[in-house]
C-alpha positions as semicolon CSV with decimal commas, in nm:
position;residue;x (nm);y (nm);z (nm)
1;M;9,017;8,480;11,614
2;S;9,392;8,405;11,650
3;I;9,439;8,032;11,654
4;S;9,787;7,907;11,747
5;T;9,912;7,726;11,465
6;G;10,254;7,678;11,477
7;K;10,564;7,699;11,714
8;L;10,887;7,904;11,782
9;S;11,157;7,791;11,652
10;L;11,448;8,038;11,868
11;N;11,721;7,987;11,553
12;Q;11,475;8,021;11,264
13;L;11,307;8,319;11,453
14;W;11,644;8,512;11,486
15;K;11,760;8,416;11,114
16;D;11,370;8,563;11,024
17;V;11,414;8,861;11,228
18;Q;11,808;8,952;11,075
19;A;11,673;8,891;10,721
20;L;11,377;9,116;10,791
21;V;11,577;9,414;10,952
22;A;11,817;9,366;10,636
23;A;11,556;9,391;10,392
24;R;11,374;9,688;10,515
25;G;11,673;9,850;10,733
26;S;11,631;10,205;10,567
27;D;11,245;10,194;10,617
28;L;11,239;10,081;10,969
29;L;11,519;10,387;11,071
30;L;11,275;10,653;11,032
31;P;11,032;10,546;11,280
32;A;11,272;10,469;11,509
33;A;11,469;10,809;11,472
34;A;11,182;10,992;11,494
35;F;10,999;10,809;11,792
36;I;11,258;10,656;11,964
37;F;11,651;10,822;11,875
38;L;11,544;11,199;11,931
39;P;11,295;11,143;12,234
40;N;11,605;10,933;12,404
41;L;11,872;11,169;12,317
42;A;11,652;11,448;12,423
43;Q;11,585;11,294;12,787
44;G;12,001;11,189;12,814
45;L;12,085;11,563;12,742
46;F;11,848;11,754;12,923
47;V;11,746;11,591;13,202
48;A;11,962;11,446;13,518
49;Q;11,952;11,063;13,624
50;P;11,806;10,998;13,939
51;A;12,164;10,960;14,169
52;N;12,003;10,678;14,335
53;P;11,797;10,455;14,149
54;A;11,610;10,315;14,455
55;Q;11,502;10,642;14,474
56;P;11,325;10,733;14,184
57;D;11,344;11,125;14,080
58;P;10,939;11,242;13,952
59;E;11,102;11,461;13,633
60;Y;11,281;11,152;13,537
61;S;11,026;10,908;13,578
62;L;10,800;11,146;13,421
63;T;10,987;11,199;13,106
64;A;11,059;10,833;13,116
65;I;10,697;10,791;13,071
66;V;10,655;11,042;12,790
67;V;10,962;10,878;12,566
68;G;10,802;10,554;12,615
69;L;10,458;10,671;12,515
70;I;10,607;10,861;12,188
71;G;10,825;10,533;12,131
72;L;10,503;10,325;12,128
73;A;10,425;10,492;11,760
74;A;10,745;10,385;11,635
75;T;10,664;9,987;11,754
76;L;10,331;9,969;11,615
77;S;10,478;10,127;11,284
78;I;10,743;9,896;11,238
79;I;10,550;9,575;11,301
80;A;10,287;9,714;11,044
81;M;10,596;9,685;10,815
82;V;10,688;9,342;10,904
83;F;10,330;9,196;10,833
84;D;10,307;9,405;10,504
85;R;10,671;9,402;10,347
86;R;10,512;9,617;10,068
87;M;10,376;9,908;10,323
88;E;10,602;10,242;10,293
89;T;10,665;10,423;10,636
90;G;10,456;10,658;10,569
91;A;10,113;10,452;10,551
92;A;10,279;10,249;10,873
93;L;10,290;10,586;11,066
94;R;9,932;10,652;10,960
95;L;9,830;10,289;11,074
96;A;10,022;10,334;11,410
97;F;9,810;10,666;11,471
98;A;9,516;10,501;11,376
99;R;9,574;10,219;11,655
100;Y;9,739;10,401;11,925
101;G;9,436;10,428;12,132
102;R;9,366;10,052;12,149
103;A;9,784;10,003;12,194
104;L;9,780;10,218;12,441
105;A;9,494;10,091;12,679
106;A;9,617;9,735;12,586
107;A;9,977;9,817;12,721
108;I;9,897;10,010;13,027
109;I;9,595;9,681;13,105
110;T;9,897;9,411;13,048
111;G;10,127;9,634;13,282
112;L;9,854;9,614;13,544
113;I;9,825;9,261;13,507
114;V;10,207;9,148;13,485
115;F;10,309;9,391;13,758
116;V;10,009;9,209;13,990
117;G;10,162;8,887;13,898
118;L;10,500;8,993;13,989
119;L;10,389;9,113;14,334
120;A;10,288;8,777;14,336
121;L;10,602;8,586;14,415
122;I;10,726;8,690;14,084
123;V;10,707;8,384;13,842
124;P;10,304;8,433;13,792
125;G;10,407;8,762;13,656
126;L;10,689;8,620;13,425
127;Y;10,441;8,365;13,312
128;L;10,177;8,636;13,265
129;L;10,451;8,849;13,063
130;S;10,572;8,556;12,812
131;R;10,162;8,468;12,760
132;L;10,104;8,866;12,691
133;W;10,426;9,014;12,510
134;L;10,261;8,943;12,188
135;V;9,959;9,217;12,253
136;M;10,125;9,483;12,025
137;P;10,118;9,257;11,691
138;A;9,737;9,192;11,800
139;V;9,663;9,538;11,789
140;T;9,820;9,672;11,501
141;I;9,637;9,377;11,231
142;G;9,346;9,408;11,475
143;D;9,315;9,075;11,603
144;G;9,045;9,087;11,901
145;D;8,888;9,408;11,783
146;G;8,586;9,282;11,856
147;E;8,635;9,163;12,191
148;G;8,641;9,504;12,380
149;L;8,960;9,657;12,548
150;L;9,087;9,315;12,618
151;G;9,079;9,172;12,266
152;P;9,454;9,180;12,211
153;L;9,555;9,061;12,547
154;K;9,307;8,757;12,454
155;A;9,472;8,733;12,116
156;S;9,836;8,724;12,235
157;W;9,695;8,457;12,499
158;R;9,581;8,197;12,197
159;A;9,893;8,250;11,998
160;T;10,137;8,196;12,313
161;Q;9,934;7,892;12,398
162;G;10,202;7,615;12,467
163;Q;10,462;7,824;12,414
164;A;10,558;8,017;12,742
165;L;10,878;7,851;12,780
166;R;11,012;7,992;12,482
167;S;10,862;8,255;12,483
168;F;11,033;8,345;12,817
169;G;11,362;8,239;12,628
170;I;11,312;8,507;12,391
171;F;11,318;8,766;12,641
172;L;11,606;8,614;12,846
173;I;11,820;8,672;12,514
174;V;11,650;8,980;12,465
175;V;11,731;9,114;12,828
176;F;12,105;8,974;12,754
177;G;12,143;9,168;12,449
178;S;12,025;9,470;12,595
179;L;12,275;9,469;12,903
180;L;12,547;9,429;12,631
181;L;12,478;9,677;12,444
182;A;12,428;9,909;12,737
183;V;12,749;9,813;12,822
184;V;12,870;9,987;12,540
185;A;12,666;10,292;12,576
186;A;12,842;10,329;12,923
187;A;13,164;10,311;12,782
188;A;13,102;10,594;12,517
189;A;12,998;10,802;12,834
190;L;13,339;10,789;12,949
191;L;13,451;10,974;12,677
192;D;13,236;11,311;12,772
193;P;13,521;11,413;13,021
194;L;13,747;11,452;12,763
195;I;13,536;11,702;12,564
196;G;13,430;11,854;12,873
197;S;13,065;11,750;12,820
198;G;12,816;11,642;13,081
199;D;12,829;11,634;13,484
200;M;12,798;11,298;13,590
201;N;12,813;11,411;13,954
202;A;12,503;11,621;13,857
203;G;12,373;11,298;13,686
204;R;12,357;11,438;13,334
205;L;12,486;11,276;13,026
206;G;12,720;11,418;12,800
207;L;12,710;11,420;12,407
208;F;12,864;11,095;12,371
209;G;12,691;10,935;12,621
210;A;12,327;11,046;12,540
211;L;12,422;10,983;12,162
212;A;12,519;10,584;12,272
213;A;12,201;10,552;12,482
214;A;11,961;10,677;12,193
215;V;12,137;10,462;11,996
216;V;12,101;10,135;12,200
217;S;11,758;10,230;12,243
218;S;11,661;10,248;11,886
219;I;11,847;9,920;11,793
220;I;11,635;9,726;12,115
221;G;11,324;9,924;11,972
222;I;11,346;9,771;11,630
223;Y;11,473;9,431;11,673
224;F;11,214;9,392;11,984
225;A;10,921;9,514;11,757
226;V;11,041;9,279;11,475
227;T;11,062;8,983;11,666
228;Q;10,719;9,022;11,816
229;A;10,575;9,104;11,470
230;R;10,781;8,766;11,329
231;A;10,671;8,551;11,627
232;Y;10,346;8,657;11,595
233;Q;10,327;8,547;11,240
234;M;10,510;8,254;11,292
235;L;10,256;8,105;11,590
236;T;9,917;8,240;11,392
237;G;10,037;8,062;11,067
238;R;10,013;8,416;10,862
239;A;10,140;8,431;10,564
240;D;10,349;8,710;10,432
241;P;10,219;8,985;10,310
242;D;9,927;9,025;10,560
243;A;9,828;9,375;10,579
244;P;9,682;9,542;10,894
245;R;9,373;9,643;10,905
246;V;9,275;9,986;11,004
Protein backbone atom coordinates (compact mmCIF):
# COMPACT_ATOMS: atom_id res chain seq x y z
CA MET A 1 0.00 0.00 0.00
CA SER A 2 1.24 3.48 -0.88
CA ILE A 3 1.10 5.86 2.05
CA SER A 4 1.57 9.58 1.64
CA THR A 5 4.77 10.40 3.49
CA GLY A 6 5.83 13.68 1.93
CA LYS A 7 4.68 16.99 0.57
CA LEU A 8 4.89 18.43 -2.90
CA SER A 9 7.33 21.30 -3.21
CA LEU A 10 6.68 22.92 -6.57
CA ASN A 11 10.14 24.48 -6.63
CA GLN A 12 11.94 21.24 -5.78
CA LEU A 13 9.72 19.25 -8.13
CA TRP A 14 10.62 21.50 -11.05
CA LYS A 15 14.34 21.26 -10.24
CA ASP A 16 14.11 17.47 -10.06
CA VAL A 17 12.21 17.24 -13.33
CA GLN A 18 14.78 19.40 -15.08
CA ALA A 19 17.62 17.28 -13.69
CA LEU A 20 15.92 14.03 -14.69
CA VAL A 21 15.25 15.21 -18.24
CA ALA A 22 18.84 16.40 -18.56
CA ALA A 23 20.24 13.13 -17.22
CA ARG A 24 18.05 10.74 -19.24
CA GLY A 25 16.95 12.93 -22.12
CA SER A 26 18.35 10.68 -24.85
CA ASP A 27 16.63 7.63 -23.35
CA LEU A 28 13.30 9.42 -22.97
CA LEU A 29 13.38 10.67 -26.55
CA LEU A 30 13.03 7.20 -28.11
CA PRO A 31 9.58 6.30 -26.71
CA ALA A 32 8.46 9.90 -27.14
CA ALA A 33 9.54 9.92 -30.79
CA ALA A 34 7.96 6.55 -31.58
CA PHE A 35 4.70 6.88 -29.66
CA ILE A 36 4.06 10.63 -29.46
CA PHE A 37 5.93 12.48 -32.20
CA LEU A 38 5.24 10.17 -35.16
CA PRO A 39 1.51 9.61 -34.46
CA ASN A 40 0.95 13.35 -33.93
CA LEU A 41 2.91 14.16 -37.08
CA ALA A 42 0.80 11.73 -39.11
CA GLN A 43 -2.39 13.18 -37.68
CA GLY A 44 -1.27 16.72 -38.47
CA LEU A 45 -0.34 15.91 -42.05
CA PHE A 46 -3.18 13.61 -43.06
CA VAL A 47 -6.24 14.44 -40.92
CA ALA A 48 -8.09 17.71 -41.34
CA GLN A 49 -8.82 19.68 -38.19
CA PRO A 50 -12.50 20.54 -37.55
CA ALA A 51 -13.46 23.95 -38.91
CA ASN A 52 -15.62 24.56 -35.85
CA PRO A 53 -14.20 23.21 -32.55
CA ALA A 54 -17.71 23.31 -31.10
CA GLN A 55 -18.74 20.71 -33.66
CA PRO A 56 -16.18 17.87 -33.43
CA ASP A 57 -15.41 15.98 -36.61
CA PRO A 58 -15.83 12.18 -36.17
CA GLU A 59 -12.70 11.36 -38.18
CA TYR A 60 -10.55 13.83 -36.28
CA SER A 61 -11.97 12.73 -32.92
CA LEU A 62 -11.29 9.07 -33.70
CA THR A 63 -7.71 9.70 -34.77
CA ALA A 64 -7.13 11.86 -31.69
CA ILE A 65 -8.25 8.96 -29.50
CA VAL A 66 -5.95 6.56 -31.37
CA VAL A 67 -3.02 8.98 -31.02
CA GLY A 68 -3.72 9.23 -27.29
CA LEU A 69 -3.86 5.45 -26.89
CA ILE A 70 -0.52 5.08 -28.66
CA GLY A 71 1.00 7.84 -26.53
CA LEU A 72 0.06 5.97 -23.35
CA ALA A 73 2.89 3.51 -24.06
CA ALA A 74 5.38 6.40 -24.05
CA THR A 75 4.00 7.72 -20.76
CA LEU A 76 4.39 4.37 -19.01
CA SER A 77 7.91 3.75 -20.31
CA ILE A 78 9.09 7.25 -19.37
CA ILE A 79 7.66 6.86 -15.87
CA ALA A 80 9.41 3.49 -15.53
CA MET A 81 12.79 5.04 -16.43
CA VAL A 82 12.30 7.76 -13.84
CA PHE A 83 11.59 5.21 -11.11
CA ASP A 84 14.58 3.10 -12.09
CA ARG A 85 17.29 5.26 -13.61
CA ARG A 86 19.32 2.17 -14.49
CA MET A 87 16.52 0.79 -16.66
CA GLU A 88 17.27 0.75 -20.38
CA THR A 89 14.73 1.95 -22.93
CA GLY A 90 13.98 -1.55 -24.23
CA ALA A 91 13.19 -2.85 -20.75
CA ALA A 92 11.02 0.19 -20.06
CA LEU A 93 9.03 -0.40 -23.25
CA ARG A 94 8.53 -4.07 -22.38
CA LEU A 95 7.22 -3.08 -18.97
CA ALA A 96 4.98 -0.45 -20.56
CA PHE A 97 3.37 -3.04 -22.83
CA ALA A 98 3.02 -5.47 -19.92
CA ARG A 99 1.17 -2.83 -17.88
CA TYR A 100 -0.74 -1.30 -20.80
CA GLY A 101 -4.06 -3.08 -20.28
CA ARG A 102 -4.27 -2.08 -16.63
CA ALA A 103 -3.20 1.47 -17.48
CA LEU A 104 -5.89 1.75 -20.14
CA ALA A 105 -8.58 0.53 -17.75
CA ALA A 106 -7.40 2.97 -15.07
CA ALA A 107 -7.35 5.84 -17.57
CA ILE A 108 -10.91 5.12 -18.74
CA ILE A 109 -12.27 4.85 -15.19
CA THR A 110 -10.44 8.00 -14.10
CA GLY A 111 -11.70 9.90 -17.13
CA LEU A 112 -15.29 8.90 -16.45
CA ILE A 113 -15.05 9.88 -12.78
CA VAL A 114 -13.51 13.27 -13.55
CA PHE A 115 -16.02 13.88 -16.35
CA VAL A 116 -18.95 13.27 -13.99
CA GLY A 117 -17.29 15.57 -11.47
CA LEU A 118 -16.90 18.33 -14.06
CA LEU A 119 -20.58 18.04 -14.91
CA ALA A 120 -21.31 18.65 -11.22
CA LEU A 121 -20.50 22.38 -11.28
CA ILE A 122 -16.87 21.86 -12.40
CA VAL A 123 -15.24 22.24 -8.95
CA PRO A 124 -15.77 18.59 -7.92
CA GLY A 125 -14.17 17.51 -11.19
CA LEU A 126 -11.12 19.68 -10.61
CA TYR A 127 -10.76 18.28 -7.10
CA LEU A 128 -11.02 14.70 -8.37
CA LEU A 129 -8.47 15.48 -11.07
CA SER A 130 -6.02 16.81 -8.47
CA ARG A 131 -6.41 13.58 -6.47
CA LEU A 132 -6.26 11.09 -9.34
CA TRP A 133 -3.54 12.57 -11.55
CA LEU A 134 -0.94 10.08 -10.28
CA VAL A 135 -2.76 6.98 -11.49
CA MET A 136 -0.16 6.20 -14.19
CA PRO A 137 2.84 6.07 -11.83
CA ALA A 138 0.84 3.79 -9.55
CA VAL A 139 0.02 1.49 -12.48
CA THR A 140 3.61 1.45 -13.71
CA ILE A 141 5.16 0.28 -10.45
CA GLY A 142 2.28 -2.01 -9.48
CA ASP A 143 0.79 -0.07 -6.58
CA GLY A 144 -2.76 -1.18 -5.96
CA ASP A 145 -2.39 -4.40 -7.95
CA GLY A 146 -4.15 -6.38 -5.25
CA GLU A 147 -7.11 -4.00 -5.05
CA GLY A 148 -8.85 -4.68 -8.35
CA LEU A 149 -9.41 -2.23 -11.19
CA LEU A 150 -9.72 0.67 -8.75
CA GLY A 151 -6.36 -0.14 -7.14
CA PRO A 152 -4.30 2.51 -9.02
CA LEU A 153 -6.96 5.14 -8.31
CA LYS A 154 -6.85 4.27 -4.61
CA ALA A 155 -3.04 4.49 -4.67
CA SER A 156 -3.16 7.95 -6.26
CA TRP A 157 -5.83 9.05 -3.78
CA ARG A 158 -3.68 7.95 -0.84
CA ALA A 159 -0.56 9.60 -2.25
CA THR A 160 -2.27 12.96 -2.77
CA GLN A 161 -3.95 13.06 0.63
CA GLY A 162 -3.70 16.67 1.82
CA GLN A 163 -1.96 17.72 -1.41
CA ALA A 164 -4.94 18.62 -3.62
CA LEU A 165 -4.16 22.34 -3.76
CA ARG A 166 -0.50 21.79 -4.68
CA SER A 167 -1.54 19.23 -7.27
CA PHE A 168 -3.95 21.73 -8.81
CA GLY A 169 -1.14 24.27 -8.91
CA ILE A 170 0.97 21.83 -10.88
CA PHE A 171 -1.85 21.41 -13.37
CA LEU A 172 -2.11 25.17 -13.83
CA ILE A 173 1.62 25.36 -14.52
CA VAL A 174 1.43 22.48 -17.02
CA VAL A 175 -1.56 24.04 -18.79
CA PHE A 176 0.14 27.45 -18.97
CA GLY A 177 3.34 25.93 -20.33
CA SER A 178 1.37 23.90 -22.87
CA LEU A 179 -0.44 27.03 -24.06
CA LEU A 180 2.85 28.84 -24.58
CA LEU A 181 4.21 25.95 -26.62
CA ALA A 182 0.97 25.84 -28.62
CA VAL A 183 1.50 29.49 -29.55
CA VAL A 184 4.95 28.57 -30.89
CA ALA A 185 3.45 25.74 -32.93
CA ALA A 186 0.77 28.07 -34.33
CA ALA A 187 3.45 30.59 -35.30
CA ALA A 188 5.37 27.87 -37.13
CA ALA A 189 2.24 27.01 -39.12
CA LEU A 190 2.28 30.55 -40.55
CA LEU A 191 5.38 29.56 -42.53
CA ASP A 192 3.55 26.86 -44.47
CA PRO A 193 2.05 29.18 -47.11
CA LEU A 194 5.60 30.28 -48.01
CA ILE A 195 6.37 26.77 -49.27
CA GLY A 196 2.87 26.03 -50.52
CA SER A 197 2.27 23.42 -47.85
CA GLY A 198 -1.03 22.65 -46.17
CA ASP A 199 -4.49 24.12 -46.70
CA MET A 200 -5.77 26.11 -43.75
CA ASN A 201 -9.13 26.61 -45.47
CA ALA A 202 -9.58 22.84 -45.45
CA GLY A 203 -8.19 22.53 -41.92
CA ARG A 204 -5.03 20.72 -43.03
CA LEU A 205 -1.70 21.61 -41.47
CA GLY A 206 1.37 22.01 -43.63
CA LEU A 207 4.80 20.55 -43.00
CA PHE A 208 5.97 23.25 -40.58
CA GLY A 209 2.71 23.28 -38.65
CA ALA A 210 2.54 19.50 -38.34
CA LEU A 211 6.19 19.23 -37.29
CA ALA A 212 5.80 21.98 -34.70
CA ALA A 213 2.63 20.42 -33.29
CA ALA A 214 4.31 17.00 -33.04
CA VAL A 215 7.38 18.45 -31.33
CA VAL A 216 5.24 20.37 -28.85
CA SER A 217 3.19 17.26 -28.06
CA SER A 218 6.40 15.30 -27.46
CA ILE A 219 7.86 17.91 -25.12
CA ILE A 220 4.63 18.10 -23.14
CA GLY A 221 4.40 14.30 -23.01
CA ILE A 222 7.95 13.89 -21.69
CA TYR A 223 7.75 16.61 -19.08
CA PHE A 224 4.31 15.63 -17.81
CA ALA A 225 5.29 11.95 -17.47
CA VAL A 226 8.49 12.85 -15.61
CA THR A 227 6.54 15.26 -13.40
CA GLN A 228 4.00 12.58 -12.52
CA ALA A 229 6.70 10.05 -11.69
CA ARG A 230 8.78 12.42 -9.58
CA ALA A 231 5.73 13.76 -7.72
CA TYR A 232 4.67 10.21 -6.87
CA GLN A 233 8.18 9.51 -5.58
CA MET A 234 8.11 12.61 -3.41
CA LEU A 235 4.67 11.85 -1.97
CA THR A 236 5.24 8.16 -1.27
CA GLY A 237 8.79 8.54 0.04
CA ARG A 238 10.32 6.12 -2.46
CA ALA A 239 14.07 6.19 -2.83
CA ASP A 240 15.63 6.08 -6.26
CA PRO A 241 16.09 3.66 -7.91
CA ASP A 242 12.86 1.78 -7.23
CA ALA A 243 12.46 -0.74 -10.00
CA PRO A 244 8.85 -1.18 -11.20
CA ARG A 245 7.32 -4.63 -10.91
CA VAL A 246 5.82 -6.46 -13.88
